[in-house]
Each structure stands twice: as C-alpha cells, then as structure tokens.
C-alpha positions in Angstrom: -124.6 41.0 -61.7 -124.9 43.6 -58.9 -122.0 42.1 -57.1 -120.0 42.4 -60.3 -120.8 46.1 -60.4 -120.0 46.4 -56.7 -116.5 44.9 -57.3 -115.9 47.4 -60.2 -117.0 50.3 -58.1 -114.9 49.3 -55.1 -111.8 48.8 -57.3 -112.3 52.4 -58.5 -112.6 53.5 -54.9 -109.4 51.6 -53.9 -107.5 53.6 -56.5 -106.5 50.6 -58.7 -107.9 52.6 -61.5 -108.0 56.4 -61.7 -110.6 57.8 -59.5 -113.8 58.1 -61.5 -114.6 61.3 -59.6 -111.9 63.0 -61.7 -113.9 62.3 -64.8 -117.4 62.2 -63.4 -117.9 64.6 -60.5 -121.2 63.2 -59.2 -120.3 60.6 -56.6 -124.0 59.5 -56.1 -124.3 58.6 -59.7 -120.9 56.9 -60.1 -122.4 53.4 -59.8 -125.0 54.3 -62.4 -122.3 55.5 -64.7 -120.5 52.2 -64.4 -123.6 50.3 -65.0 -124.4 52.4 -68.1 -120.9 52.0 -69.5 -120.7 48.2 -69.0 -124.3 47.5 -70.3 -124.0 49.8 -73.3 -120.5 48.5 -74.1 -121.7 44.9 -73.9 -124.8 45.6 -75.9 -122.8 47.3 -78.6 -120.4 44.4 -78.7 -123.2 41.9 -79.1 -124.8 44.1 -81.8 -121.5 44.4 -83.7 -121.2 40.6 -83.8 -124.7 40.3 -85.3 -126.4 39.0 -82.1 -129.3 41.6 -82.4 -129.7 41.4 -86.2 -132.5 38.8 -86.2 -134.5 40.9 -83.7 -133.9 44.1 -85.7 -135.1 42.4 -88.9 -138.2 41.2 -87.1 -138.9 44.7 -86.0 -138.3 45.9 -89.6 -140.9 43.3 -90.8 -143.4 44.5 -88.1 -143.1 48.1 -89.2 -143.5 47.1 -92.9 -146.7 45.4 -92.0 -148.0 48.4 -89.9 -147.6 50.9 -92.8 -150.7 51.9 -94.7 -151.2 50.2 -98.1 -150.8 52.8 -100.9 -152.6 50.6 -103.4 -151.4 49.2 -106.7 -148.8 50.9 -108.8 -150.6 52.2 -111.9 -147.5 51.9 -114.1 -147.4 48.1 -113.8 -149.5 45.1 -114.9 -148.8 41.5 -113.8 -149.7 38.6 -116.0 -149.8 35.6 -113.7 -149.7 31.9 -114.6 -152.0 30.4 -112.0 -152.7 26.8 -111.1 -156.0 27.1 -113.1 -154.1 28.3 -116.1 -151.7 25.3 -116.0 -154.7 23.0 -115.7 -156.5 24.8 -118.6 -153.4 24.7 -120.9 -152.7 21.2 -119.7 -148.9 21.6 -119.9 -146.0 22.8 -117.8 -143.6 24.3 -118.6 -145.7 26.4 -121.0 -144.7 25.6 -124.6 -142.9 28.3 -126.6 -146.0 28.7 -128.8 -148.2 29.5 -125.8 -145.7 32.0 -124.5 -145.2 33.5 -128.0 -148.9 34.0 -128.5 -149.2 35.7 -125.1 -146.3 38.1 -126.0 -147.8 38.9 -129.3 -151.2 39.7 -127.7 -149.6 41.9 -125.1 -147.3 43.7 -127.6 -150.4 44.5 -129.7 -151.8 46.5 -126.8 -148.7 48.8 -126.8 -146.9 48.4 -123.4 -143.7 50.2 -122.6 -141.9 47.0 -121.6 -142.6 43.3 -121.3 -140.7 41.3 -118.7 -140.7 37.5 -118.8 -140.0 36.0 -115.4 -139.9 32.5 -116.9 -136.7 30.7 -117.8 -136.2 30.0 -121.5 -132.7 28.7 -121.9 -133.8 25.7 -123.9 -136.6 25.3 -126.5 -140.0 24.0 -125.3 -141.6 22.9 -128.6 -143.8 23.4 -130.3 -143.3 27.1 -131.3 -139.7 27.9 -130.6 -139.4 29.8 -133.9 -142.5 31.8 -133.1 -141.1 32.7 -129.7 -137.7 33.7 -131.2 -139.6 36.1 -133.4 -141.4 37.7 -130.5 -138.2 37.9 -128.5 -136.8 40.2 -131.2 -139.2 42.9 -130.0 -137.0 45.5 -128.3 -139.7 45.9 -125.6 -139.3 42.3 -124.4 -136.9 41.6 -121.5 -136.2 37.9 -120.7 -134.3 36.7 -117.7 -131.1 34.9 -116.8 -130.0 33.4 -113.5 -126.5 34.0 -112.2 -126.4 31.8 -109.1 -123.4 31.4 -106.8 -121.2 29.6 -109.2 -120.8 29.1 -112.9 -122.5 25.7 -112.5 -125.7 27.5 -111.3 -125.9 29.9 -114.1 -128.8 29.7 -116.5 -128.4 31.4 -119.8 -131.0 33.7 -121.4 -132.7 32.9 -124.8 -130.1 33.1 -127.6 -129.5 36.1 -129.7 -130.8 38.6 -127.1 -128.7 41.7 -126.5 -127.3 42.2 -123.0 -129.2 45.4 -122.5 -132.5 43.5 -122.6 -131.5 40.7 -120.3 -131.8 40.9 -116.5 -131.0 38.4 -113.8 -133.8 37.3 -111.6 -131.7 36.2 -108.6 -133.2 37.2 -105.3 -130.9 37.6 -102.3 -132.2 36.2 -99.0 -131.3 37.4 -95.6 -130.0 34.9 -93.0 -133.6 34.2 -91.9 -134.6 33.4 -95.5 -136.6 36.6 -96.1 -136.2 38.9 -99.2 -135.5 42.4 -98.0 -132.9 43.6 -100.4 -133.1 44.8 -104.0 -129.9 44.1 -106.0 -129.7 46.6 -108.9 -126.5 45.2 -110.4 -123.6 42.8 -109.8 -120.3 42.4 -111.5 -117.8 39.6 -111.8 -114.8 41.9 -112.5 -115.3 41.7 -116.3 -118.9 42.4 -116.8 -121.8 44.1 -115.0 -125.1 42.4 -114.9 -128.3 44.3 -114.2 -131.3 42.9 -112.4 -134.6 42.0 -114.1 -136.5 44.8 -112.2 -133.8 47.4 -112.9 -133.9 46.6 -116.7 -137.7 47.1 -116.7 -137.6 50.3 -114.7 -134.8 51.8 -116.8 -136.7 51.0 -120.0 -139.7 52.8 -118.6 -137.6 55.8 -117.6 -136.0 55.8 -121.0 -139.5 56.0 -122.6 -140.1 59.1 -120.5 -136.8 60.6 -121.7 -135.2 60.2 -118.3 -131.8 59.0 -119.3 -129.6 60.7 -116.7 -127.9 57.7 -115.2 -124.4 57.6 -113.7 -122.6 57.6 -110.4 -122.0 60.1 -107.6 -119.4 59.3 -105.0 -119.5 55.7 -106.3 -123.2 55.6 -105.7 -125.9 55.0 -108.4 -127.5 58.2 -109.7 -130.7 58.5 -111.8 -132.3 61.8 -112.6 -130.4 63.4 -109.6 -131.8 60.7 -107.3 -129.0 58.9 -105.4 -129.6 55.2 -104.7 -127.5 55.0 -101.6 -125.8 51.6 -101.5 -126.7 49.3 -98.6 -123.8 48.7 -96.4 -123.2 45.6 -94.4 -124.2 47.5 -91.2 -126.9 49.8 -92.4 -129.9 50.2 -90.1 -130.5 46.9 -88.3 -128.0 44.9 -90.4 -124.6 44.1 -89.1 -123.1 41.3 -91.2 -125.0 40.8 -94.5 -123.0 40.0 -97.7 -122.4 43.2 -99.5 -121.8 41.8 -103.0 -123.3 43.8 -105.9 -125.1 47.1 -105.7 -127.8 46.6 -103.1 -130.6 48.8 -101.7 -133.1 48.0 -99.1 -136.3 46.9 -100.8 -139.3 49.2 -100.0 -142.3 46.9 -100.1 -145.4 48.5 -101.5 -148.0 46.0 -100.4 -148.5 42.5 -99.4 -150.2 41.4 -102.6 -151.9 44.6 -104.0 -148.8 45.6 -105.9 -150.3 46.1 -109.4 -153.3 45.2 -111.5 -153.3 41.5 -112.2 -154.6 39.4 -115.1 -154.1 35.7 -115.9 -152.4 34.4 -119.0 -155.6 32.7 -120.0 -157.3 36.0 -120.2 -154.4 37.3 -122.3 -154.6 34.3 -124.7 -158.3 34.8 -125.1 -157.9 38.5 -125.8 -160.0 39.5 -122.7 -157.6 42.1 -121.3 -158.7 45.7 -121.2 -156.2 47.6 -123.4 -156.1 50.4 -120.8 -154.4 48.0 -118.4 -151.5 47.5 -120.8 -150.9 50.6 -122.9 -147.8 52.5 -121.8 -147.1 50.2 -118.8 -144.6 47.6 -117.7 -146.0 44.1 -118.0 -144.5 41.3 -116.0 -145.3 37.7 -116.9 -144.6 35.2 -114.2 -145.8 32.1 -112.3 -147.9 32.3 -109.2 -149.0 28.7 -109.1 -147.8 27.2 -105.8 -146.8 23.8 -107.4 -144.1 25.5 -109.4 -142.5 26.7 -106.2 -141.2 30.0 -107.4 -142.1 31.4 -104.0 -140.2 33.4 -101.3 -140.7 34.7 -97.8 -141.1 38.5 -97.4 -141.8 40.8 -94.4 -145.5 40.1 -95.0 -145.1 36.3 -94.9 -145.2 35.9 -91.1 -148.9 36.2 -90.3 -151.3 34.8 -87.7 -152.4 32.3 -90.3 -148.9 30.9 -90.8 -146.0 31.6 -93.1 -147.5 32.7 -96.4 -144.9 32.9 -99.2 -144.9 35.4 -102.1 -144.4 34.4 -105.8 -141.1 35.7 -107.3 -142.9 37.7 -110.0 -144.6 39.8 -107.3 -141.3 40.6 -105.6 -139.8 41.6 -109.0 -142.8 43.9 -109.5 -142.2 45.4 -106.1 -138.6 46.0 -106.9 -139.5 47.6 -110.2 -142.1 49.8 -108.6 -139.6 50.8 -105.9 -137.1 52.2 -108.5 -139.9 54.0 -110.4 -141.3 55.5 -107.2 -137.8 56.8 -106.1 -137.1 58.5 -109.5 -140.6 59.7 -110.5 -142.3 60.2 -107.2 -139.3 61.3 -105.1 -140.0 58.7 -102.4 -139.2 55.1 -101.5 -135.5 55.0 -100.9 -134.4 54.1 -97.4 -131.8 56.2 -95.5 -129.7 55.2 -92.5 -127.7 56.9 -89.8 -123.9 56.7 -89.7 -122.5 54.2 -87.3 -121.6 56.8 -84.6 -125.1 58.2 -84.7 -126.5 54.7 -84.0 -124.0 54.2 -81.2 -125.0 57.5 -79.6 -128.7 56.7 -80.1 -128.3 53.4 -78.3 -126.2 55.0 -75.5 -128.8 57.7 -74.9 -131.6 55.3 -74.5 -129.5 53.1 -72.2 -128.8 56.2 -70.1 -132.6 57.0 -70.0 -133.3 53.6 -68.7 -130.7 53.9 -66.0 -131.8 57.3 -64.9 -135.4 56.3 -64.7 -134.5 53.3 -62.5 -132.2 55.4 -60.4 -134.7 58.1 -59.6 -138.0 56.2 -59.3 -138.4 54.4 -56.0 -141.8 52.7 -56.6 -141.9 49.6 -58.9 -145.2 50.4 -60.4 -144.1 53.9 -61.3 -140.9 52.5 -62.9 -142.9 49.9 -64.9 -145.4 52.5 -66.1 -142.6 55.0 -67.1 -140.6 52.2 -68.8 -143.7 51.2 -70.9 -144.2 54.9 -71.9 -140.5 55.2 -72.8 -140.5 52.0 -74.9 -143.7 53.3 -76.6 -142.1 56.6 -77.3 -139.0 54.9 -78.7 -141.1 52.7 -81.0 -143.3 55.6 -82.0 -140.3 57.8 -83.0 -138.6 54.9 -84.8 -141.8 54.1 -86.7 -142.3 57.7 -87.6 -138.9 57.8 -89.2 -139.6 54.5 -90.8 -142.7 56.1 -92.5 -140.2 58.7 -93.8 -138.1 55.8 -95.2 -135.6 56.1 -92.3 -134.4 52.8 -90.8 -132.7 53.2 -87.4 -132.0 50.6 -84.7 -135.0 49.8 -82.5 -134.2 46.6 -80.6 -130.7 47.7 -79.5 -131.9 51.0 -77.8 -134.9 49.2 -76.3 -132.7 46.5 -74.8 -130.3 49.2 -73.6 -133.2 51.0 -71.9 -134.6 47.8 -70.3 -131.4 46.1 -69.4 -129.8 49.2 -67.9 -133.0 49.9 -65.9 -133.1 46.2 -64.8 -129.5 46.1 -63.7 -129.8 49.5 -61.9 -132.9 48.3 -60.1 -131.2 45.1 -59.1 -128.1 47.0 -58.0 -130.2 49.5 -55.9 -132.0 46.5 -54.3 -128.7 44.9 -53.4 -127.4 48.1 -52.1 -130.6 48.6 -50.1 -130.2 45.2 -48.6 -126.7 45.9 -47.6 -127.6 49.3 -46.2 -130.5 47.8 -44.3 -128.1 45.4 -42.7 -125.9 48.4 -41.7 -129.0 50.1 -40.2 -130.0 47.0 -38.2 -126.4 46.5 -37.1 -126.2 50.1 -35.8 -129.5 49.7 -34.1 -127.9 46.7 -32.4 -131.0 44.5 -31.9 -133.8 42.7 -33.6 -137.0 44.7 -34.0 -140.6 44.0 -35.0 -141.3 44.1 -38.8 -143.3 47.3 -38.3 -140.4 49.0 -36.5 -137.9 47.7 -39.0 -139.8 49.1 -41.9 -140.3 52.5 -40.2 -136.7 52.6 -39.3 -135.7 51.8 -42.9 -137.8 54.7 -44.2 -135.7 57.0 -42.0 -132.4 55.6 -43.1 -131.0 58.7 -44.8 -129.7 60.3 -41.6 -128.1 57.1 -40.5 -126.4 56.4 -43.8 -125.1 59.9 -44.2 -123.5 60.2 -40.8 -122.9 56.5 -40.0 -124.9 56.8 -36.7 -128.4 57.5 -35.5 -128.5 61.1 -34.4 -129.6 61.7 -30.8 -133.2 62.7 -30.3 -135.5 63.2 -27.4 -138.6 61.0 -27.3 -141.3 59.8 -24.9 -141.0 56.1 -24.6 -142.0 53.2 -22.2 -139.1 51.3 -20.7 -139.1 47.7 -19.5 -136.3 46.4 -17.2 -136.3 42.8 -16.1 -134.2 40.8 -13.7 -134.1 37.2 -12.4 -134.5 36.5 -8.7 -131.6 34.5 -7.2 -129.6 34.4 -10.4 -126.3 34.6 -8.5 -127.1 31.5 -6.5 -128.1 29.6 -9.7 -124.9 30.6 -11.4 -122.9 29.4 -8.4 -124.5 25.9 -8.3 -124.4 25.1 -12.1 -121.6 24.8 -14.7 -121.2 27.9 -16.9 -122.2 26.0 -20.0 -125.5 24.9 -18.4 -126.2 28.4 -17.2 -125.5 29.8 -20.6 -127.9 27.4 -22.3 -130.6 27.8 -19.7 -130.3 31.6 -19.8 -130.5 31.7 -23.6 -133.8 29.8 -23.5 -135.2 32.4 -21.1 -133.9 35.4 -23.0 -135.0 34.1 -26.3 -138.6 33.8 -25.0 -138.5 37.4 -23.8 -137.1 38.6 -27.1 -139.9 36.9 -29.0 -142.5 38.7 -26.9 -140.8 42.1 -27.2 -140.6 41.8 -30.9 -144.2 40.5 -31.2 -145.4 43.6 -29.2 -143.4 46.1 -31.5 -140.7 46.8 -28.9 -137.0 47.1 -29.3 -134.5 45.2 -27.2 -131.8 47.7 -26.3 -129.6 45.3 -24.5 -129.3 42.1 -22.4 -128.0 42.8 -18.9 -126.7 39.4 -18.0 -129.9 37.8 -16.6 -132.0 40.8 -17.5 -133.2 42.9 -20.4 -133.7 46.5 -21.3 -136.5 46.9 -23.8 -138.0 50.2 -25.2 -141.4 50.9 -26.7 -141.7 54.0 -28.9 -138.3 54.0 -30.6 -136.5 54.5 -32.9 -139.2 56.4 -34.8 -140.5 59.1 -32.4 -144.1 58.8 -31.1 -145.5 62.3 -31.0 -149.2 62.1 -30.2 -150.7 61.2 -26.8 -152.5 58.3 -28.4 -149.3 56.8 -29.8 -147.5 57.2 -26.4 -150.5 55.6 -24.6 -150.4 52.7 -27.1 -146.7 52.1 -26.4 -147.4 51.9 -22.7 -150.2 49.4 -23.2 -148.0 47.3 -25.5 -145.2 47.3 -22.9 -147.6 46.1 -20.1 -149.1 43.5 -22.5 -145.6 42.3 -23.3 -144.7 41.9 -19.7 -147.9 39.9 -19.1 -147.1 37.7 -22.1 -143.6 36.9 -20.7 -145.2 36.2 -17.3 -147.7 33.7 -18.9 -144.9 31.8 -20.5 -142.8 31.3 -17.4 -144.9 28.5 -15.8 -144.7 26.3 -18.8 -141.0 27.0 -19.2 -140.4 26.2 -15.5 -142.2 22.9 -15.8 -139.9 22.0 -18.8 -136.8 23.0 -16.9 -137.9 21.2 -13.8 -138.4 18.0 -15.9 -134.8 18.4 -17.2 -133.3 19.0 -13.8 -132.8 22.7 -14.4 -133.6 25.5 -12.0 -136.9 27.3 -12.3 -137.0 31.1 -12.8 -138.7 34.0 -11.0 -138.5 37.4 -12.4 -139.2 41.0 -11.6 -140.3 43.7 -14.2 -140.1 47.4 -13.9 -142.0 49.6 -16.4 -141.9 53.4 -16.7 -143.1 55.9 -19.3 -141.2 59.1 -19.7 -138.7 61.2 -21.7 -135.4 59.6 -22.9 -132.6 60.4 -25.3 -132.0 57.8 -27.9 -129.3 57.5 -30.6 -125.9 56.0 -31.4 -123.4 55.7 -28.5 -119.7 54.9 -28.8 -116.8 55.6 -31.1 -115.6 54.6 -34.5 -114.6 51.1 -33.4 -117.9 50.3 -31.7 -121.4 51.7 -31.8 -124.6 50.7 -30.1 -128.1 52.1 -29.9 -128.3 53.9 -26.5 -131.2 54.9 -24.4 -130.3 57.5 -21.8 -132.4 59.3 -19.2 -134.0 59.3 -15.8 -136.8 57.2 -17.1 -134.5 54.3 -17.5 -133.3 54.7 -13.9 -136.8 54.8 -12.6 -137.7 51.6 -14.5 -134.6 50.0 -13.0 -135.6 51.1 -9.4 -139.2 49.8 -9.9 -137.8 46.4 -10.8 -135.7 46.2 -7.7 -138.2 47.9 -5.4 -139.5 45.9 -2.4 -137.8 42.7 -3.6 -139.3 40.7 -0.7 -142.8 41.4 -1.9 -143.1 38.7 -4.7 -145.9 36.1 -4.5 -145.8 34.5 -8.0 -143.2 33.7 -10.7 -143.4 37.2 -12.2 -143.9 40.6 -10.5 -144.7 43.6 -12.7 -144.5 47.1 -11.2 -145.3 50.3 -13.0 -145.3 54.0 -11.9 -148.2 56.4 -12.2 -146.8 57.8 -15.4 -147.5 54.5 -17.1 -150.7 53.8 -15.2 -152.3 57.0 -16.6 -152.0 55.5 -20.2 -153.6 52.1 -19.5 -157.2 53.3 -20.1 -158.5 50.9 -17.4 -157.7 47.9 -19.5 -155.6 46.0 -16.9 -156.2 44.8 -13.3 -153.8 46.8 -11.0 -153.0 46.9 -7.4 -151.9 50.1 -5.9 -148.8 50.0 -3.6 -149.0 53.6 -2.9 -146.1 56.1 -2.9 -142.9 54.4 -2.3 -139.3 55.6 -1.9 -137.0 54.5 -4.7 -133.3 54.1 -4.2 -131.4 57.2 -5.3 -134.5 59.4 -5.5 -135.6 62.1 -3.1 -139.3 62.1 -4.0 -141.5 59.1 -3.6 -143.1 57.4 -6.7 -146.7 56.1 -6.8 -146.3 52.4 -7.6 -148.8 49.9 -9.0 -148.6 46.2 -9.5 -150.0 44.7 -12.7 -152.3 41.7 -11.9 -153.5 40.9 -15.4 -155.7 42.0 -18.2 -159.3 43.0 -17.4 -161.9 40.5 -18.5 -164.4 41.9 -21.0 
C-alpha cells in the first residue's frame, strides 16, 4: 500500500497530472492529502455498495442496548398466550369460543382498542358465531397478512371494515433483525395500514387527535412529521424502500407494557385499572408457536434470544404514540452530503494524528481517545434520536492513520538508506540510531553539513603489501584482502567507530562522529574505544595468519597509527558523487604515526599513539614510551607511545 501511494505521489511530481501544489500549497502534507483522498474515496465507495451496512447495524443494536430503559408504556396492556395457557386450555389454535370469551371480558373493562395478533381467516369451532359477534365491536382490530405475493396473503375475519384491519407483516433487515416499523403499504389500488398504526390511530382518535395528512409527501399527525426512512438513511445503504417505513425506536427489551395471561383474563382476575382507556394487544408468546423474531436486543451473552411478534407490535404502537403525544421517539438522519463530510473529517483526523505523532504509544493512546470521542458523540446524538454513521468514520480514522503510519515508516526506511549512503560506510547500531535522529539537516540539504569535532583517528597499513601483490594473481589478492578488511570492519563497528574509507590495503576509521562528542568524558571514551579496537584487530591476526598459511596464502603484518584531535567532518564532493569526509591535521598525524619508524616492528601488529591520545587512556593499557620523535612533514617532534596490551586487573 505505501508503494502504491509513492507511485501516485511521484506521478504527480512528474507532471503526468496537474501539480498538486497548485491545489494544495503544503508540499510536506501532499502525501497525506493523497492518502486521505484515496482512503476516504475507497471507504465511501465500499459504503455506497453496502459493504459497511452490517457493521453499522451492529453498532445500532449496541447503542439500542446501552440506552436506559424508560419502563413500560402506561397506555398499553399485553395479553399473552403462554405455553402454560396452551397446556391449561389443552388446545391450539385457541377455539373461537375461547377467543370470544377473552374479548368479551376485556371489552367489559372498557379499553380504548383491542388488537388481536392471532390469525382468524377460517373458523376454529366451537364458537365461531360467538367470535363473529365480538368482532363487531368497533374497538376490536383483527389482523391480516399481506406477504410478498398474492399466494402468501391471509385474509382477515369476514365482514370486518377495512378501517379496523391491520397487517401484521414484519420487515426484516438483511441480517434477519426487525428494526423498521412499516406504517402503511400500497399496491397501487389500495393502501393497507399496519396493525400497530391502526391501534395507535384509534387511541389518538379517542383523544380527539384526528389531524392526519401529508406534508411534502411525508406522513403528518398532529403536526408531527413521520420522516420516511430512505434506503440510505443513517447506517442503511440498500434496504428495500417499499411502503411507508420509519426506523423502529425500541422502548425496552421485554418491559414494554404491563402483561397478563389469557388465563387470567378468562378467569376474570385482571385488575380493571390495567385495561380501562388503554390499548390491549392479544398475542402468542409461547415458543412452540414460533411467532418469534430477532430484535436489536436479541444478541446477548446468553445467546440469540428472540422476541414474540406481539411484543414487537406493542413496541411499534408505543413508538407512534410517544412521537405524537410525548414529542419524542422519531429518528432523524443527516443528508448524504453531511454524512460524506462527517466521514471525510474523521478520516482527516486520523491522518493528521498519524502524521504529527512520532511515538507509537502516543498515537495509540490518542487514537483510542479519538475513537472514544467519536462513539461518545454518536451515542449522544442517538440518545436524541439521531442516527448517524459510526463505523464508516471510525474506519476512516483508523485506516487513514494506519496507512499514514505505514507510509511514514516506508519513507523513513528509504530516507535512512539515503542517510547511510551519504555517510558512505557501515556504522555501529548506536551510531546509526544517533545519526538517524539528526537526519533533518541531511535530508533538507542532501548532505551532511561540515562541523568541527574532536575525534580519535585510526589509520592502518599492511607491511609489504606491494611485494604480496606482485607475487599473487589479482583475484587471489582481492579475496585475501577482503577477508582482512572484513575482520577490521567488524571490530570497528563493534567498538562504535565509523569506517571512513579503505585505502587499498589500509583503513581510515574515526571514533566520535558523526554525532559530535562534546564532553571530556565522551572524548576520552572514544580514545579508549579506538585503542581497544586496534588491540582486538591485533588479537585476530595470528588466527587469520594460521588459516592463510594453511591455504597457501601470505601472512599479514600491520601497523596502526592512532591520534586524538580536532577534525572537520561532513559531506565532500559534488552532485554526482558524495562521500563522508574527515579533514584535518589530526588525520595527517595518525598517518605519520602509522608509517613512523617502520623498521621497529617486532610482532604481527604495531600500534602507535601520540600523547594526545595517551592522556585519555586513564592508565587502562600497557604502553611503551618511544619518546619525542620527528614525523615526516612536521617541524615539531611528537611524543610517541606503543600500545602493548590492556592492563590486567
């Protein structure tokens, strides 16, 4: 993914597209802008195709579950037919006589409306005539079932006027959960009203609230507009939009209204206060009848707990009443362009956080806070019946942040390679990390600016290399020399030095660069590391010589010169070639020490230092003073010491 954004960015820079700077005059943020545009555009495309709808619906369910329970609606009573009722009556379906007796008993207690959520398209004798008599009561509302075709349709009981018949179809979302309340639906010739809306309107009519109509093609009751649910409202993107749908505002998981059983009704054991002036819904809650559906409350830690249909109809009825009489309960949504802007803003927030925060822990902490703030604001609006996207902006925040972090990491890797290339050599991990922290100057100018530092220089040379080169084929000399130089490079890196260059059969290494060492303690530590490095190389030579001798290769003797003093370091060269240069008299002195008194070499490795380095050794090494010696090209003599080894403790 970062390489993809790199390609886009470079194409912009090459002029294949119009220069982004013309539109976005912040060059440092141009990669971030591209990331934001691509991620947000892709996310919006996936969302438009419905890819995020399942997650948004899950978020909706979670927020429904987190809301406080307002308690039962005092305007409703539910008469349920439980499993125990069926066992007591010893018959299912209930006979018409049993249902007629229940209706008569409820009607005697003066309810406002009685809804029967039990199909009665055919007689269930005995008692059909008795039921027909009870169904003439204008307060009784039976049901019909529309279905998806004429073959599914179930007719209501005969001789019931249309104004007292409501369909009990429940519309499921793609995940099988009921979240929508369908008020009405038409077939082009006739408009059918739902069972809950019939009951709610009957209740409103009893309260002399008859102002029903339309406003801008939307349903209007008592000046309350029931905004029609669109196919892309809130977290929806592609739901069927048939009929007049609104988002169902669930009141409670089960505590929707006061509940009694049909057995209690038949035995006359129902408190009249529970019935008088209320809407009574009669329905089956027995699990074996399987009139059950999934709701936002269904998914619990104890499994998928379904809800009986009569409770959902009671919820839908309460929803309409609460909207008209209590002034609450109807969901509202943003326009599409508001939602797009909302998603784009949070995507930009994620990108900016990732772009500006360097430490991973800080970014993770801020991302958690940002996601918490997003959820908190979304849930706050949800409590005010506002449903806005949650998953899309959260994914925009996290994905843009993730891509930006990955892009920055990839860029850092490339930039680190540039830094190391400009440095020109391998360094120890400690030096490499320190150098990387100071990368800004290098990346801005393309070179390491010159700076004066106090460093310790090591210069090495092989004794008799010209003779060796003369006697052996070049390919053999190359292989042999690489083994020798590789061993030296390993020790320099292990002792936190920087190899500035290989000089044929020799090496120039520096201790104390590229990050300046400013305190006396740091400078002394560099000197001791340089001497330790030379001793480590010396200790490896005998073993290497034995190996070479066994292979018929020449053995090596080397000389080392070490000096501590001021040097200038920085990038040398032009636009076609740059190298990390070390310039100063200190380098010349180290070179002269290496070549000083060439005839005075007893072992395989001779290490000479000047007094400027000796002063920093803190009596940790065995040394032999050679006294003041003249060095080629210098007027003044230099006090020279030979390193014999590390002092034993």
